[in-house]
DRENLUM-964422 format. One record per residue (C-alpha): residue in one letter; x, y, z. Coordinates in steps of 0.25 Angstrom, whole numbers, padded with zeros to 4 digits, always signed. Layout:
BEGIN
AXYZ
...
# end
This chain:
BEGIN
M+0342+0452+0391
R+0348+0464+0384
Q+0341+0475+0386
Q+0340+0489+0393
G+0331+0501+0391
T+0327+0515+0396
E+0312+0516+0395
S+0299+0510+0387
E+0290+0517+0379
S+0275+0514+0378
R+0265+0519+0370
L+0257+0529+0376
G+0244+0536+0369
G+0253+0535+0357
E+0265+0540+0361
R+0278+0533+0366
Q+0279+0536+0382
R+0293+0533+0388
E+0291+0526+0403
P+0302+0527+0412
K+0306+0514+0418
P+0302+0511+0431
P+0310+0511+0445
W+0314+0497+0445
L+0321+0499+0431
R+0329+0511+0432
I+0344+0507+0432
R+0355+0513+0442
L+0368+0513+0434
S+0381+0512+0443
S+0396+0510+0437
S+0406+0504+0444
P+0421+0500+0440
A+0418+0488+0439
L+0407+0491+0429
A+0417+0499+0422
E+0428+0488+0423
T+0416+0480+0417
R+0415+0489+0405
A+0430+0492+0402
L+0432+0476+0402
M+0421+0474+0392
R+0427+0486+0383
E+0440+0480+0383
L+0437+0465+0379
S+0427+0470+0369
L+0415+0463+0376
N+0402+0468+0374
T+0391+0466+0385
V+0375+0465+0383
C+0374+0474+0396
E+0379+0486+0388
E+0375+0481+0373
A+0362+0478+0380
A+0360+0492+0389
C+0357+0481+0402
P+0353+0489+0413
N+0363+0481+0423
L+0375+0484+0415
S+0381+0495+0427
E+0376+0483+0437
C+0382+0472+0432
W+0396+0478+0427
S+0397+0483+0440
K+0397+0469+0445
R+0406+0466+0433
H+0395+0458+0425
A+0392+0458+0411
T+0386+0451+0400
V+0396+0449+0388
M+0389+0450+0374
I+0397+0443+0365
L+0397+0442+0348
G+0395+0457+0347
R+0387+0468+0352
I+0377+0468+0338
C+0364+0458+0338
T+0359+0452+0326
R+0345+0453+0330
A+0337+0465+0335
C+0329+0461+0347
A+0319+0473+0352
F+0323+0473+0365
C+0339+0472+0364
N+0349+0485+0364
V+0361+0476+0359
A+0364+0482+0344
T+0357+0473+0332
G+0365+0473+0319
L+0378+0467+0312
P+0388+0460+0321
D+0401+0461+0322
A+0411+0448+0320
V+0412+0438+0333
D+0424+0443+0341
A+0432+0429+0343
S+0438+0438+0355
E+0426+0439+0363
P+0426+0427+0370
A+0440+0428+0375
H+0437+0443+0380
L+0425+0438+0387
A+0433+0429+0396
E+0442+0438+0398
A+0432+0448+0403
V+0424+0440+0412
S+0439+0433+0418
K+0441+0449+0420
L+0428+0452+0427
E+0428+0439+0434
L+0414+0435+0431
A+0407+0423+0439
H+0399+0423+0427
V+0397+0430+0413
V+0385+0431+0403
I+0388+0432+0389
T+0377+0437+0378
S+0378+0440+0364
V+0371+0447+0354
D+0363+0437+0344
R+0372+0435+0332
D+0363+0429+0321
D+0374+0431+0311
L+0383+0419+0318
A+0382+0404+0313
D+0381+0401+0328
G+0375+0415+0334
G+0386+0417+0342
A+0386+0405+0350
D+0403+0401+0347
Q+0405+0414+0353
F+0398+0410+0366
A+0403+0399+0367
E+0419+0404+0365
C+0413+0415+0376
I+0410+0402+0386
V+0421+0395+0382
A+0431+0406+0384
I+0425+0411+0398
R+0426+0397+0403
E+0441+0396+0400
R+0445+0408+0407
T+0434+0410+0420
P+0429+0395+0421
E+0422+0399+0431
T+0413+0410+0426
S+0401+0405+0423
I+0394+0408+0410
E+0381+0413+0406
V+0376+0415+0390
L+0366+0424+0385
T+0365+0419+0371
P+0356+0422+0359
D+0346+0413+0353
F+0356+0407+0342
R+0342+0404+0334
R+0346+0397+0322
K+0361+0395+0327
Q+0363+0379+0326
R+0370+0374+0340
A+0374+0388+0344
L+0368+0386+0357
E+0376+0373+0359
R+0388+0380+0357
V+0384+0389+0368
V+0381+0379+0377
D+0392+0370+0375
A+0402+0380+0379
A+0395+0378+0393
P+0388+0392+0396
D+0382+0392+0412
V+0370+0398+0408
F+0364+0398+0395
N+0354+0413+0394
H+0345+0415+0382
N+0336+0425+0384
L+0321+0423+0379
E+0321+0439+0380
T+0304+0440+0380
V+0291+0433+0377
P+0289+0425+0364
S+0276+0436+0360
L+0287+0447+0361
Y+0299+0441+0353
K+0295+0446+0339
R+0296+0459+0344
V+0306+0458+0355
R+0316+0447+0349
P+0315+0447+0335
G+0324+0435+0329
A+0322+0427+0341
D+0312+0417+0343
Y+0306+0413+0357
R+0306+0398+0356
H+0321+0396+0350
S+0327+0403+0363
L+0319+0395+0372
A+0323+0382+0365
L+0338+0388+0365
L+0338+0388+0380
A+0330+0374+0381
R+0341+0370+0372
A+0353+0376+0379
R+0348+0369+0393
S+0346+0355+0386
L+0361+0356+0381
R+0367+0358+0394
P+0357+0355+0404
G+0366+0361+0416
L+0366+0375+0409
F+0357+0386+0415
T+0348+0392+0404
K+0343+0406+0407
S+0333+0416+0397
G+0328+0430+0400
I+0316+0440+0396
M+0313+0453+0396
V+0299+0457+0401
G+0291+0470+0398
L+0291+0469+0382
G+0277+0465+0383
E+0275+0452+0388
T+0266+0446+0396
R+0267+0439+0410
S+0262+0426+0404
E+0271+0426+0393
V+0283+0427+0403
L+0279+0416+0410
A+0277+0408+0399
L+0290+0411+0394
M+0296+0406+0409
D+0290+0393+0405
D+0296+0393+0391
L+0310+0393+0397
R+0307+0384+0408
A+0304+0374+0399
A+0318+0378+0391
E+0323+0375+0407
V+0328+0388+0407
D+0334+0391+0422
F+0334+0405+0422
I+0325+0418+0417
T+0328+0433+0417
I+0318+0442+0417
G+0320+0458+0416
Q+0313+0470+0410
Y+0314+0473+0396
L+0321+0489+0394
R+0322+0496+0382
P+0335+0498+0376
T+0330+0510+0367
P+0319+0516+0359
R+0320+0507+0349
H+0318+0493+0357
T+0304+0488+0360
A+0299+0495+0371
V+0295+0491+0386
Q+0281+0488+0386
R+0281+0487+0401
Y+0291+0488+0414
V+0287+0475+0422
E+0287+0477+0437
P+0297+0471+0446
T+0287+0462+0453
E+0282+0455+0439
F+0298+0452+0437
D+0298+0446+0452
E+0285+0437+0447
Y+0293+0434+0434
A+0305+0427+0444
D+0294+0421+0454
A+0286+0414+0440
A+0301+0410+0435
R+0304+0403+0447
E+0291+0396+0448
K+0294+0391+0434
G+0307+0385+0437
F+0319+0395+0433
L+0330+0393+0440
L+0331+0408+0442
A+0324+0419+0436
A+0330+0433+0436
S+0315+0443+0435
S+0318+0459+0436
P+0315+0472+0429
L+0333+0473+0427
T+0335+0458+0425
R+0344+0454+0413
S+0349+0441+0408
S+0364+0443+0413
H+0360+0452+0426
H+0366+0443+0439
A+0368+0432+0430
G+0381+0427+0438
D+0372+0428+0450
D+0362+0421+0442
F+0370+0409+0438
R+0374+0407+0451
R+0358+0407+0457
L+0357+0396+0445
Q+0365+0387+0449
A+0360+0388+0463
A+0346+0387+0458
R+0350+0376+0449
V+0358+0369+0462
A+0344+0370+0471
L+0336+0365+0460
A+0344+0352+0459
G+0344+0351+0474
Q+0328+0349+0475
A+0329+0339+0464
# end
C-alpha cells in the first residue's frame, strides 16, 4: 500500500474541518547510522524506493533495520490513483542497469528478504514484467539465499506478463486490491477489481507452491460487510496472506479520509481473516504491504508447514 498522510478533512456545516490524527497514528521519527547508510546506498545506485515515493509512515523504522522496498521502472506512474503519492505522468525509459544495481544493494545490505514493487507502466508492451523477472534473476545469481517478494501492478491487457514474472520464481507474489469494489471508480480508476482477483488466482495456479498476498486500506468509506466479502473473494482465489492498514491522505489533492478505524476493529478483522482460512493476517493502523515482510515470510512458511502437519 503506497500511502501516507497528515490530517483528514470532513464537511461540518458546509465547511472543511481539519481533524487531528488519533494517538495511535502519531509516529515518532527516529534516525540511526543504518538509516543514513540505507539512504546513501539507494542514492549511490540510483534506486528508487516506494518508502520515499509514497511517503510511508514506517520509513524510519524499516530503514534503521536496513529494510527497504525497492520501486523499479522509474518514479513516474502512468495512472493516477486517488490515494497514491507517487507522481503521475510520462515515464522515463527503462534502466537496463537497474537489475544489477538492485542485486548489488541487496548484497551490500545483506538482506535475507527483499520486496520489489513498481509504478504502473501501461506504456510498456509487457507492463514492466521483463524488468521484474530480470531483477529476480540478478538477485538469485548474486545472493541466492535471499527470499524475494514481488508487489506487482495489475498488468491489464498485457499478455503473458504475469507468466513472465511467475516463471522467474519469486517466493511471494503480492498484488494489492487496495479497497472494496464499490470504491474502485473513486479510489482506483483504471483498475478492475475482478481482474485483480483473477491475477492473484492465476499466479497461484501457475506455481502452486508460491505464496500469494494482497492488501487493502480502510477508512475510505467501506463497510465492514464489504471488507468481509472481499476476504471471501481472496480466499476463493486461494490467497494466503492479507494485510489491512489505515488509509492516510498524502496531500489535500488526494481522496479524503472518511474515518480513522479503531485499533480494536483491526484486531477484529485479523480474527475474521484467520477464521476464513488465511495462513496469515496483518491488520493494524500502520500495517503496510511490505512492513515486516521478511518476518512475515518466515511466519508464512511455518504456517504452511503446520497446516500440512494437520492434514
